[in-house]
Residue frames as qw, qx, qy, qz and C-alpha x, y, z in Angstrom:
[[0.499, 0.098, -0.220, 0.832, 7.77, 11.47, 11.38],
 [0.181, -0.422, -0.061, -0.886, 5.29, 14.27, 11.68],
 [0.698, -0.502, -0.408, -0.306, 3.08, 12.23, 13.93],
 [0.744, -0.194, -0.403, 0.497, 6.00, 11.77, 16.26],
 [0.189, 0.223, -0.117, 0.949, 6.79, 15.53, 16.38],
 [0.435, -0.480, -0.198, -0.736, 3.16, 16.27, 17.02],
 [0.792, -0.425, -0.437, 0.000, 3.01, 13.70, 19.81],
 [0.613, -0.146, -0.312, 0.711, 6.11, 15.00, 21.57],
 [0.046, 0.354, 0.041, 0.933, 4.88, 18.55, 21.03],
 [0.608, -0.507, -0.380, -0.478, 1.51, 17.76, 22.71],
 [0.786, -0.310, -0.426, 0.323, 3.38, 15.93, 25.52],
 [0.397, 0.054, -0.209, 0.892, 5.61, 19.04, 26.10],
 [0.242, -0.456, -0.166, -0.840, 2.66, 21.32, 26.18],
 [0.737, -0.532, -0.369, -0.195, 1.01, 19.20, 28.92],
 [0.695, -0.207, -0.342, 0.597, 4.31, 19.32, 30.91],
 [0.175, 0.258, -0.040, 0.949, 4.37, 23.17, 30.50],
 [0.488, -0.571, -0.288, -0.593, 0.76, 23.37, 31.73],
 [0.794, -0.460, -0.378, 0.120, 1.68, 21.29, 34.72],
 [0.554, 0.021, -0.211, 0.805, 4.72, 23.32, 35.37],
 [0.126, -0.447, -0.092, -0.881, 2.70, 26.49, 35.21],
 [0.643, -0.571, -0.302, -0.412, 0.12, 25.12, 37.68],
 [0.830, -0.451, -0.257, 0.203, 2.60, 23.85, 40.23],
 [0.640, -0.259, -0.080, 0.719, 5.55, 26.07, 40.06],
 [0.023, 0.801, 0.141, -0.582, 4.34, 29.35, 38.51],
 [0.621, 0.772, 0.112, -0.072, 4.75, 31.27, 35.24],
 [0.040, -0.833, 0.534, 0.143, 8.44, 31.78, 35.41],
 [0.487, -0.241, 0.836, 0.073, 9.19, 28.07, 35.45],
 [0.659, 0.508, 0.553, -0.048, 6.48, 27.38, 32.74],
 [0.379, 0.896, -0.116, -0.201, 7.98, 30.07, 30.57],
 [0.193, -0.662, 0.712, 0.132, 11.35, 28.49, 30.92],
 [0.597, 0.085, 0.798, -0.017, 9.89, 25.12, 30.11],
 [0.614, 0.689, 0.355, -0.147, 8.12, 26.42, 27.11],
 [0.211, 0.866, -0.374, -0.255, 11.27, 28.11, 25.78],
 [0.351, -0.382, 0.850, 0.097, 13.12, 24.78, 26.10],
 [0.641, 0.347, 0.676, -0.113, 10.24, 22.87, 24.49],
 [0.526, 0.819, 0.094, -0.209, 10.12, 25.24, 21.48],
 [0.047, 0.774, -0.590, -0.224, 13.79, 25.18, 21.07],
 [0.398, -0.223, 0.886, 0.085, 13.91, 21.40, 20.95],
 [0.615, 0.518, 0.568, -0.178, 10.83, 21.09, 18.72],
 [0.434, 0.850, -0.116, -0.276, 12.27, 23.47, 16.19],
 [0.130, -0.586, 0.766, 0.230, 15.52, 21.45, 16.11],
 [0.571, 0.178, 0.801, -0.007, 13.41, 18.36, 15.04]]
C-alpha cells in the first residue's frame, strides 16, 4: 500500500512539474493543491 501511494505521489509530482513548465505557476500551484489533497485522503 505504501508503495502504491509513493508511486502515485511521484507521478503527481511529475504532472505538477510539467504543468508548471507548460502552463505557468498558477496552474501548477492548483495542481499541487489537488495532488496533496488526494494523497492525504489516501
